[in-house]
N, C-alpha and C positions, 0 to 999 in steps of 0.2 A: 077523697083519696089524696094524699100529699103530692102524688105525682102530677096532679092537675093544677096545683097551685102555681102561680106565675110570679116572676120577679122582674122589675124594671131593669133593663141593662145598665142604667146609670147607677143602680144600687149595688152592682156586683163589686166585691172587694178585690184587692190584689190576690193573685194566686198564693195559696197557703194561709190566707187569713180566715178567721171564723165566718161561717155562713151556714144557716139552716141546721144547726146541731152538729156540724162537723167543720171541715176545712175545704175551702173552694179550690178545686183542682183544675178547672178550665171548662171550655165549652165543647159540646158535641152536637151534631145535627142529625136528627132522625124524625120520622113521621112528619116531615114537612116543616119542622121548626127547630130552633136551637134550644138546648138544655144545658143547665149548669150542673156539672158533676161535683158531688160533695163527698169527700173522703171521711170516714168515721174516725180515722186515726189509729195509732198503734195500740191504744188501750183496749180496743174492741176487736182486734184481729184474733184469729184462732187457726188451728190446723184441722183439716177434715178431708174425708173422701167426697168427691163430687157425687158419687152414687154408692151407698152402703148397704143396699138391699141384696139378698142372695138371689140366685137365679141366672138366667141367660143375660147376655150383654143387652143393656137397655138402650132404647131409642126414644128420646123425648122429643117428639116432632115440634112441639111448641117452643123448644129452647134453641132455635136455630138462628135467632137474630144476632148479628154482629154488633148491633148498636144499643138495642133496648134491653138492658139487663133486668129491669123489673118484670117485663113480660116473660123473659126466660125463666126467672126464678119462680114466678107463679106456676109456670108449666112444670118445672121440676118438682115443686111442692105437691101439685096435684097428682104427679106420677109416683110420689112416695119418697122423695129425697128428704132425709132428716135434716141436713144442713140448710137446705132451702127453707124448710118450715121454721127452723130456729131463727134464721136471719130475718125472715118476714115478720116474726113475732117481736122483734127487738124494739125497744124504746130507748133511744140514745139521746141524752141531753134534752129530753122532753119531746123528741121528734120521732115520728113513725115513717114508714115507707122505705125502710132499708132493704137492700137486696144484694145479691152477688153481682158484681160488675160484669157487663158484657166484655168481650175481648177488646173491643175498641175503647170502652170506658177505661179499661186497664191501661191501654196505650196512652190515653190522655194523661192518666196519673203518672205513668212512667216518664213521659216526655216532659211534663211540667214540674211535678213535685220533686223529682230527683235532683233538680237544679238548686233546691233550697237547702240551707244548712240544717234545718230542723228535720228534714227527711233524708238528705244525703243518699248514699248508696246502701245496698244490702248490708245488714249488720247481723252477724251470727247470733241466733237466739240463745246459744249456750253461753254467751258472754254477757256480762252486765254492762249497763251504760249504753253509749252510742247516742245518735241523734234522737231527740224526743219523740219524733213521729216515724222513726225508721221502719222500713219493711224488714221484719226480723226473720222471715223464712226465705229459703232459697228461691222458690217460685210460687206463683199464686194461680188458683183456679179462676177462670172466667166462667160465666154462666152459659156461654155459647158452646153447644155440642157440635162436634165435628162430624162424627159418624157413629154408628152403633157401637157402644162400649167405650168410646173415646171422646175427649173434649179438649177445648183450647186452654192453654195455660201460658204464663209469661214469667220469665225471670225479671225481677225488678233491678235491672242494671241498665245504664245509659245506652249501651250498644245492642240490646237484645231485641229480637223479633218474636212474634207468637210462635208457639209450637204446640204439638198435641201429645196426649198421654192417656193411658187407660183411666177411666173414671173412678176406678177403685183405689187409685193411688192417693195417698194423703199429701195435701199441699196447703199452702196458706190460703186463708179466706179473709178478705178485707171488705167489710160491708161498705156500701155506698148508697146514696140516694140522689135523686135528680130533682131539679126545679125547672119548670118550663120558663124560658126567657120570653117575656111579653113581646109580641110582635107589633103592638100598637105604636111603639116608639118609632117604628120604621115606616109608618103609613105616610104617604106623600102624594101629591098630585101626579097623575100619569105623565109620562114623558111625551113630548110632542116635537114636531119638526119646526114649530114656529120659532123664528129667531129670537133669542133672548136679548135683554139689554146689554149683557156682556158681549154678545156677538156684534151688536150694533156699534159698540164703542170703538170698533176697529176704524170707524171714520175719523177718529181723532188722530190716527197715525199720519194723516195728511198734514205734514209740517207747514206747508205753504198756506193752506187754508186756515190752520190754527193761528199762525203768525198774523194773518190778515185780520182775524177777529180781534186778537189781543192788542194790536197796535191802535185800535180805536178806543181802547179802555185804559191803556198804560202810556204815560209820557215817557218815551224812550230816553230822552236826555236827562230828565230829572229822576226817572225810575219810580214815579209816583202813580198810584192807581186812582183813576177818576172817581171811583166810588159807586158806580152803577152796577152793583153786584147782581141784581135780578136780571138785568138786561144781558150781562155777560154770560150768566148761567143759561139763559134762554138761547143765546146764539150758539154756545158750545153744545147744548143738547140737540139743537137742530142739526148742527154739523155731524153729530154722532149718529143721527138718524132716529133718536129717541124723542121723548117729550120732556118739556121743562118741569 
């Protein structure tokens, strides 16, 4: 499953640059790890109902995550959502694993991508042109359900916050996928209370002691160094409380 693939954080491009079949939109944290959010771009967006099946107001209990859009979309598809099934079946630029973004993934896209010229702000889909990757609908569905019959959505404008609407309303759908950001790069030795070399170097702040050491190695009148480098280093290290 593409969702389980990981990427080294050092390999992440700048926001808006190509990554994993789409465009890198930023990071989001869930399930105890960071993930890279990838926007499919303007070419693959559409308009649809969050829920298009007849009958009473639907409650998709598995679509309640504010962060994991993939899990939400799977739950929607299993419950009968046509748009969820369509997006899950997509292959975009050779990549699978696309889904409806969670409401917080939409927030990442709004906060980051709208600052870039190629995305800009909302561009009326009834007009031609506009930024190459512009969000062309007034607002977009997230995969996060709010309550029975309603779900979270977001206007793609810099100042907007999430709101809710009936799931039968038609709104923009912008497929995304995520890549797990490898945590191996962050592994390091456990922190301890043992003083570090940096802490010990505070001993060098004693100007009188340092001057006393240096006067044995530098001719003050001629300004010449006697050349005993190893001995000088050893004495300064001892003064700092460390080892040569």
